[in-house]
LUMBA-442371 format. One line per field, with one value per residue (C-alpha): x, z, y; residue in one letter; residue number from 1. Coordinates in steps of 0.25 Angstrom, whole numbers, m for minus. Last residue first. Example, Ala and Ser with C-alpha at 12.3 -4.5 7.8 and 13.67 -1.06 7.14 Angstrom:
residues 2
X (55  49)
Z (29  31)
Y (m4  m18)
type (S  A)
seq (2  1)
//
This chain:
residues 499
X (623  614  603  612  619  606  602  615  613  598  604  614  603  594  605  615  621  632  630  629  620  611  601  594  581  574  559  558  556  544  536  534  523  521  531  541  541  546  559  567  581  587  597  609  616  621  616  623  611  598  590  586  589  604  615  608  598  609  605  604  589  588  594  584  572  576  577  569  558  557  553  541  537  538  530  519  519  507  510  509  520  528  525  531  543  546  545  555  564  563  569  582  585  575  566  563  560  573  582  578  573  565  568  561  562  551  550  539  530  517  511  523  522  507  509  520  510  499  509  513  499  495  507  503  488  492  502  491  481  492  500  498  509  513  519  530  535  536  543  553  556  558  567  576  578  582  591  599  600  606  597  595  585  576  572  562  555  550  544  538  531  532  542  530  524  513  510  524  530  523  534  545  539  536  551  545  558  552  559  559  558  556  543  538  541  534  522  522  521  510  502  503  497  486  484  484  488  482  481  494  501  496  499  513  515  516  523  532  537  539  546  556  559  561  571  578  580  575  584  579  565  559  563  559  545  543  547  538  526  529  530  516  509  515  510  496  489  498  508  520  520  517  530  538  546  542  550  563  562  570  577  576  579  574  560  558  561  552  541  542  541  552  557  554  564  559  566  578  584  594  601  615  621  631  625  611  614  620  608  598  606  605  590  589  597  589  576  581  584  577  571  582  590  597  609  612  623  633  648  656  658  643  641  651  646  631  636  644  632  622  630  632  617  616  612  614  610  616  608  608  611  601  587  579  590  590  597  605  603  593  584  593  590  595  595  596  605  603  616  623  615  619  618  622  622  618  630  636  639  643  653  662  651  642  653  655  640  639  651  644  632  641  650  638  629  615  604  597  605  601  601  605  604  592  588  584  597  605  599  600  615  618  610  618  629  619  611  621  620  605  601  614  612  599  591  582  583  582  586  583  591  585  575  576  564  564  556  568  580  590  604  615  630  634  641  628  627  615  606  598  587  576  583  581  594  599  614  626  619  630  639  650  640  625  617  602  593  579  566  556  556  546  545  550  554  559  564  560  568  563  574  578  593  601  616  627  640  655  655  642  639  628  624  623  609  605  606  593  587  600  601  586  588  600  592  580  589  596  582  577  590  587  573  577  587  577  567  578  582  567  565  578  572  559  566  573  561  553  564)
Z (188  185  195  206  204  204  217  224  218  223  237  237  232  243  254  258  272  278  293  293  281  280  269  264  259  258  255  254  269  266  262  277  276  288  296  284  285  273  267  274  280  282  292  296  305  315  329  339  341  336  323  323  317  319  330  343  336  330  336  322  323  331  319  310  319  320  306  295  303  312  300  298  312  310  297  305  303  298  285  276  285  282  267  267  275  265  253  259  261  246  242  248  239  228  231  218  225  232  233  244  255  260  275  286  300  309  324  329  338  335  327  318  315  312  302  295  295  288  277  275  275  265  256  258  254  241  237  240  231  220  216  201  192  180  190  193  179  178  192  187  174  183  193  182  174  187  192  179  179  193  203  205  194  201  210  200  201  214  209  196  205  203  215  224  221  231  229  227  235  248  254  248  254  267  270  283  291  304  318  327  341  348  355  342  333  343  344  329  327  337  331  317  323  329  315  307  293  286  272  274  278  267  256  262  262  248  241  253  253  238  239  249  241  228  235  242  229  232  238  252  248  255  269  266  261  274  283  276  278  293  294  286  296  308  301  299  306  298  304  303  288  287  294  283  280  288  277  285  299  311  323  322  335  336  341  328  320  328  327  312  308  303  291  282  289  295  285  291  302  312  321  325  339  336  345  342  327  329  337  326  315  322  324  309  305  315  309  295  286  273  276  279  291  290  299  305  304  297  301  293  305  307  293  295  308  302  290  299  309  298  290  303  305  291  277  276  262  262  257  248  235  226  226  216  206  207  214  222  235  242  247  253  252  262  274  273  280  271  268  276  286  283  289  280  284  271  264  261  276  280  269  275  283  271  262  272  273  258  257  268  259  248  257  265  253  255  265  274  272  282  277  283  278  269  265  250  245  255  251  237  239  246  237  224  226  230  217  209  221  220  232  239  245  251  260  272  284  275  285  285  290  302  299  297  292  284  286  290  290  285  284  291  289  301  299  298  313  318  327  336  344  339  330  341  341  336  338  333  323  317  305  310  314  312  319  319  321  325  322  323  329  322  327  339  335  321  325  313  314  309  304  309  306  300  304  298  306  304  316  322  324  332  331  344  349  346  356  358  368  377  376  380  392  397  395  403  414  415  416  426  434  433  438  449  454  453  461  472  473  475  486  493  493  498  510  513  512  522  532)
Y (680  692  690  687  700  707  700  705  719  719  716  727  737  733  735  725  728  719  718  703  703  715  715  727  733  719  719  704  703  712  699  697  708  717  711  711  727  733  738  727  728  714  709  700  709  698  700  708  718  713  712  697  684  682  682  679  670  662  648  642  641  654  661  654  658  673  676  669  662  675  683  674  676  691  690  682  667  660  652  664  671  658  660  674  671  659  668  678  666  662  675  672  660  658  647  640  627  625  637  639  630  641  643  652  646  641  639  630  638  630  642  642  627  628  640  632  620  629  632  617  612  623  619  604  607  615  604  593  600  600  612  615  611  621  630  619  619  634  633  623  631  644  637  630  643  651  640  640  655  655  662  677  678  668  679  684  671  674  688  681  671  656  654  658  644  643  628  623  633  630  622  631  643  636  632  627  628  623  622  610  616  602  607  614  603  593  602  603  588  586  598  591  578  586  593  580  581  568  574  582  569  561  571  572  557  552  564  566  551  551  564  558  546  554  563  552  543  529  518  519  520  508  513  527  523  515  526  535  526  525  540  542  532  539  553  548  560  569  579  571  570  585  588  581  594  606  612  610  605  611  606  591  586  571  576  584  572  563  573  576  561  552  544  556  564  577  587  595  603  599  609  607  607  595  585  590  588  574  569  575  569  556  557  559  547  538  543  540  552  554  567  576  581  595  599  613  623  615  616  606  597  597  592  581  577  576  568  558  556  554  544  536  536  530  533  548  554  568  580  592  584  591  585  594  593  577  566  575  568  578  567  556  541  539  549  564  575  587  593  604  611  625  639  651  666  674  679  693  697  684  681  670  663  664  657  646  643  643  633  625  623  617  609  603  599  605  607  617  629  640  654  668  682  680  695  692  697  689  676  678  683  670  661  665  655  644  644  634  625  623  615  618  631  626  635  634  644  656  667  682  693  700  711  726  734  747  760  768  758  769  761  769  767  776  790  797  794  786  794  784  791  782  771  761  753  739  738  731  721  713  712  721  732  734  745  744  756  753  761  750  736  726  712  706  692  694  708  717  730  743  752  766  765  753  756  748  749  752  762  765  780  786  800  808  810  824  835  842  833  833  848  850  840  848  861  855  850  864  870  861  864  879  877  868  878  890  881  878  892  896  885  890  905  900  893  906  915  905  907)
type (R  T  A  L  K  E  L  M  K  D  L  D  S  R  G  M  Y  H  G  Q  K  I  V  A  N  I  R  Q  T  N  R  I  D  S  L  P  N  E  D  L  I  L  L  D  A  W  M  N  E  K  V  A  G  L  E  N  Q  L  N  F  Y  K  A  P  N  T  T  A  T  Q  L  A  E  L  P  S  L  G  A  K  V  L  V  E  L  E  E  H  L  S  R  G  P  T  L  Y  F  I  P  C  D  T  G  A  M  I  E  I  G  N  R  H  V  Q  G  V  M  N  T  L  W  Q  T  Y  K  E  N  F  P  T  P  T  D  A  M  L  E  D  I  E  K  K  W  S  L  Q  I  A  E  P  L  Y  K  F  T  E  Q  W  E  S  S  A  F  P  R  E  T  F  G  T  A  L  A  L  T  P  I  Q  W  T  E  N  K  A  L  V  D  L  V  E  Q  A  R  Q  P  D  Y  N  A  I  A  L  P  R  Q  L  A  H  I  K  S  R  L  I  G  G  I  D  Q  K  G  L  A  L  I  E  Q  R  Q  A  L  L  E  D  S  N  N  A  C  S  L  E  L  N  R  M  H  E  M  S  K  L  G  A  N  S  A  S  I  V  D  M  S  L  P  V  H  G  T  V  N  L  G  K  E  K  A  L  R  M  I  E  E  F  Q  D  P  T  L  M  E  Y  A  K  L  L  D  V  G  M  S  D  L  E  N  V  K  N  R  V  D  S  I  T  A  L  G  V  S  L  P  P  H  E  H  D  S  G  D  Y  V  N  P  M  G  D  L  L  P  G  A  I  M  V  R  P  S  S  T  P  N  K  L  S  K  K  K  W  A  N  T  F  N  I  E  G  G  T  D  R  V  S  T  I  G  Y  A  L  F  L  D  F  M  R  P  A  L  E  E  L  Y  A  F  H  V  H  A  D  W  L  G  P  I  L  F  K  D  T  G  D  I  I  R  N  K  S  S  L  N  V  G  D  S  S  L  V  Q  L  I  K  G  E  K  I  I  V  T  Q  H  Q  I  L  G  L  E  P  D  I  I  S  I  N  D  I  C  L  A  D  T  F  Y  I  D  P  T  P  C  C  T  V  M  L  L  I  I  Y  I  A  S  S  L  Y  K  M  S  I  N  I  L  L  I  K  H  Y  W  R  S  I  M)
seq (499  498  497  496  495  494  493  492  491  490  489  488  487  486  485  484  483  482  481  480  479  478  477  476  475  474  473  472  471  470  469  468  467  466  465  464  463  462  461  460  459  458  457  456  455  454  453  452  451  450  449  448  447  446  445  444  443  442  441  440  439  438  437  436  435  434  433  432  431  430  429  428  427  426  425  424  423  422  421  420  419  418  417  416  415  414  413  412  411  410  409  408  407  406  405  404  403  402  401  400  399  398  397  396  395  394  393  392  391  390  389  388  387  386  385  384  383  382  381  380  379  378  377  376  375  374  373  372  371  370  369  368  367  366  365  364  363  362  361  360  359  358  357  356  355  354  353  352  351  350  349  348  347  346  345  344  343  342  341  340  339  338  337  336  335  334  333  332  331  330  329  328  327  326  325  324  323  322  321  320  319  318  317  316  315  314  313  312  311  310  309  308  307  306  305  304  303  302  301  300  299  298  297  296  295  294  293  292  291  290  289  288  287  286  285  284  283  282  281  280  279  278  277  276  275  274  273  272  271  270  269  268  267  266  265  264  263  262  261  260  259  258  257  256  255  254  253  252  251  250  249  248  247  246  245  244  243  242  241  240  239  238  237  236  235  234  233  232  231  230  229  228  227  226  225  224  223  222  221  220  219  218  217  216  215  214  213  212  211  210  209  208  207  206  205  204  203  202  201  200  199  198  197  196  195  194  193  192  191  190  189  188  187  186  185  184  183  182  181  180  179  178  177  176  175  174  173  172  171  170  169  168  167  166  165  164  163  162  161  160  159  158  157  156  155  154  153  152  151  150  149  148  147  146  145  144  143  142  141  140  139  138  137  136  135  134  133  132  131  130  129  128  127  126  125  124  123  122  121  120  119  118  117  116  115  114  113  112  111  110  109  108  107  106  105  104  103  102  101  100  99  98  97  96  95  94  93  92  91  90  89  88  87  86  85  84  83  82  81  80  79  78  77  76  75  74  73  72  71  70  69  68  67  66  65  64  63  62  61  60  59  58  57  56  55  54  53  52  51  50  49  48  47  46  45  44  43  42  41  40  39  38  37  36  35  34  33  32  31  30  29  28  27  26  25  24  23  22  21  20  19  18  17  16  15  14  13  12  11  10  9  8  7  6  5  4  3  2  1)
//
């Protein structure tokens, strides 16, 4: 009886031994057999690259597959064997970020420069732009060209002309005030112009400084009805809180914010309204400059932190975004355009603009910034930090080509000054990637390196999270799946320099 049970146990042990051996052999075969090579038909494969997600940060060792203009797959590079038949870009020691936005440009400010701006933007990694003011037929022509050539043009979103009151500022009265605006005398004028712009397919509206409160509120009402965001300058006839409460989606340059942050803001508003009433026959640009010159020093001298916090609380509550254009705002005192590195970019501009800019810069450098210039610059920089700390969204924009800001290059300067103002490099990247996408409700299409999004991407040679200036270390630009390597970008710039 005992021997029979012993025999059964012996058989079981032998069977388990052979079973274990079989499993071992199978596992050995699986381990030794290489993973099959993967082939993606008609795709671009970026292998073993570090992705910088604007919200999550650094994600290393990733393989990104691009097909038909979009990101098909994002995979861990570990265990992925791409077939040599693929078109493969080696991303080792490189960094992939979403294409950048310049959220404040003007194609119509220097019309002779406009034909070069597409190539300048792309060469510097700007794959989308937001035009914030220009004659509608002119700006719309560039939008249409972009739509027709999506792989060789930046994406273009337009506002059409500045919607201004009377007198209007950008009326064409001098070279510094080309005809970017329309002067609207009545509520009926406002209604007609907004309806016209909406019928022409604008992406947003821009309100300007000479509007009356009634005109401004009508623009807000119509924009809400049509599903359009309104950006702009807070009208001089209003304060920031009333403009934000009326529905202003975003403020450009934080313009006139200082006037509402003073302890005598109500007195300043009453004074402005009186000057505006008396200046109906003045030239718009001169009238505006008169008010700024009179009230800015008073507002900065009477800055009230408690009053400023009340204003920022309203902006945060209403989600009134800010486009500080800080490189522009601090340019008079910081003067980046005076450097040889900056002026090297002027060779890509038409010769007449090159000569004009260099002459004007030489004249400007002969003037020393006043103590108030320095104080105002510091106030603006500090306020950007406060805006950010209060949770108010920021978009990176430059106002190029105003004030010697070379299109494309200027956006990288903006990212630098935003970091100096208190944003981290990752937060600065958000202002030029995810935030503009969210602004236009395109967050499922643009602004990140994710599957099914448009492949608007930059490959960088260095990590911008270590130093935001590394956004300038562009190895390649990909526009809606079209790959432009460093040599392609250099040829694009060389062509501009010889035209």
